[in-house]
N, C-alpha and C positions, 0 to 999 in steps of 0.2 A: 899555122901558128895558133896556139891556144890563147884564149883570154878567159877571164873569170868575171862572173857577175852574180848578182843575188837573185834567187827565185823569189816568188811572192811569199813563201813561208819563211824566208830569212836564211835558208841554208845555201851554202855556196854550191854552184854547179859549174861545170866546165863546158864552154861552147867553143866552136871554132869559127873562123871566117868562112869556111866552107860548110856544107851541110853535114848533118849527122851521118848521112849515107856515105860521105867521103871518109868519115872516121871508120865506118865498117869496111870499106874497100881497103883502107890503109891497114886495118887490123888483119885482114886476110893476107895481105902481103907480108906483114911483120907481126908475128904472134905476140911480141913484147909490147906492141903499140898500146893496147888497152891497159896493160899493166903500167906502162909509163904515164898514160893519162890518169889512171887512178892514183899513182904516186904524186903526180902534179896536183891533183885535186886534194889529196890528203895533206900535202905540204901547204897548199893555200889555206885549207880549213884550219890547220894548226897555227899558221901565221895570223889568221883572223882571230882565232881564240886567244892567242898570246897578246895581240893588240888590244882586244877587249879587256883582258885581265889587267894590262898596264893602265888602260883608261880608267877602269874601276878603281885601281889603286891610287891613281892621281886624284880622282874625284874624292876618294876617302881622305887622302892627305890634305886636300884643300879644305874639306869640311872640318877636319880636326883642327887645322891651323885657324880657321874662322872661329871655332868654338874657343880656342885658347885666347885669341885676340879679343873676342867679345868679353871673356872673363876678365882679362887684364883691364879693359876699358871700364867695366863695372867696378872692379876693385879700385882703380884710380879715382873714379867718380865718387865712390862711397868714402874713400879716404879723404878726398877733398871736402866733401860735405861734413864729415866728422870733424875735420880740422877747423872748418869755418864755424861750426856750431860751438866747438870748444873756445875759439877766439871770441865769439860773441858772448858766450857765457862768462868768460873771464872779464871782458870789457864791462858787462852789466854788473858783475860782482864788485869790480873796482869802482864803478860809479855809485853803487849802493854804499860801499865803505866810505867813499868821499862825502856823500850826502849825510850819512850818519855822523861822520866826524864834524861836518859843518853844523848839523843840528845840535850836537853836543857842545860845540864851541859857542853857539848862540845861547844855549841854556846857561852855560857858565858865565857868559858876559852879562846876563840880566841881573 
């Protein structure tokens, strides 16, 4: 029965529960055995590559989503700051207009 693991350089390699010598003995009995092992190894490597590509796509999607969310937060914050500044400015102008009217009324009452 074959299993797969990673060698130290990151490439997939096929190992068996038995020794490599057992694979050679099996290959002598069945000429297609090594071909089947290679197909199994190729299929495994393809699945690993597909999985890595999916993972990279997911990471990219998450990063994009985070950028969009961050932009929305900044936009919302900046709009709130802008609105608050406009409200304060309007309030100050109203107070100035009120005080000017009061000063004018005081001048007229003298």
